[in-house]
C-alpha positions in Angstrom: -24.5 -9.4 6.9 -26.2 -9.4 3.5 -27.2 -5.8 4.0 -23.6 -4.8 4.8 -22.4 -6.5 1.7 -24.9 -4.7 -0.4 -23.9 -1.4 1.1 -20.2 -2.1 0.6 -20.9 -2.9 -3.1 -22.9 0.3 -3.4 -20.1 2.3 -1.7 -17.5 0.9 -4.1 -19.7 1.8 -7.1 -20.5 5.3 -5.8 -16.8 6.0 -5.1 -15.8 4.6 -8.4 -13.3 2.2 -6.8 -12.3 -1.4 -7.5 -12.0 -3.7 -4.5 -8.2 -3.4 -4.7 -8.3 0.4 -4.7 -10.8 0.5 -1.9 -8.7 -1.8 0.2 -5.7 0.5 -0.4 -7.7 3.6 0.4 -9.0 2.2 3.8 -5.7 0.5 4.7 -6.7 -3.2 4.7 -5.6 -6.2 2.6 -7.4 -6.9 -0.7 -8.4 -10.3 0.6 -10.3 -8.7 3.5 -12.5 -6.7 1.1 -12.9 -9.7 -1.1 -14.0 -12.0 1.7 -16.6 -9.5 3.0 -17.9 -8.9 -0.5 -18.3 -12.6 -1.1 -20.0 -13.1 2.3 -17.2 -15.5 3.4 -16.3 -13.2 6.4 -18.2 -10.7 8.5 -16.6 -7.3 8.7 -14.6 -6.7 11.8 -15.1 -3.5 13.9 -11.7 -2.4 12.7 -12.7 -2.9 9.1 -15.9 -0.8 9.6 -14.0 1.9 11.5 -11.5 2.1 8.7 -14.3 2.7 6.2 -15.8 5.3 8.4 -12.5 7.1 8.8 -11.5 6.9 5.1 -14.7 7.5 3.2 -16.3 10.7 4.3 -19.5 10.1 2.3 -20.8 7.5 4.8 -21.7 7.5 8.4 -21.4 4.7 11.0 -25.1 4.8 11.3 -25.5 4.0 7.6 -22.9 1.2 7.7 -24.3 -0.5 10.8 -28.0 -0.1 10.3 -29.5 -3.4 9.4 -32.1 -1.9 7.1 -31.2 -2.0 3.4 -30.9 1.8 3.3 -29.6 2.8 -0.1 -29.9 6.6 0.0 -26.2 6.8 -0.9 -27.1 5.4 -4.3 -29.0 8.6 -5.2 -26.0 10.8 -4.8 -23.3 11.3 -7.4 -19.8 10.4 -6.4 -18.0 13.2 -4.6 -15.6 13.5 -7.5 -18.5 14.4 -9.8 -20.0 16.9 -7.2 -16.6 18.8 -7.3 -17.1 19.5 -11.0 -20.2 21.6 -10.1 -19.4 25.3 -10.0 -21.2 28.3 -8.5 -21.5 30.5 -11.6 -21.6 33.7 -9.6 -18.6 32.9 -7.3 -16.7 30.7 -9.6 -15.9 28.4 -6.6 -16.0 24.6 -6.1 -18.5 22.9 -3.8 -16.9 22.3 -0.4 -19.6 20.1 1.2 -23.2 19.1 0.8 -25.4 18.6 3.9 -28.6 16.6 3.6 -31.2 16.9 6.3 -33.7 14.0 6.9 -37.2 14.3 8.4 -36.2 12.3 11.4 -33.8 15.1 12.5 -30.6 13.3 11.3 -28.3 14.6 8.6 -25.3 13.5 6.5 -22.4 15.6 5.4 -20.6 14.9 2.2 -17.2 16.6 2.1 -14.7 17.0 -0.7 
């Protein structure tokens, strides 16, 4: 539970969202987010699936893995990535794919 709370805080920070804006974005009540952040309640499956469906920069594996995996922390928010430009093509970044040594990967979409 503590690992999930840390990941949720990291996700809010990375996305640049307050708990209220995050709740609005994923379609839950503000109190649901507050209770999970404070450790009062465990996240429901519905809560986790709403995060997965609404925030494209995370995977279910990352959300549900008990290890305190903070690889998301090293990436800039998607909004900052979009400011990067390809000087030759003058186009915006559409997605970033990161491949891990264990054969898994994560896709970060705009």
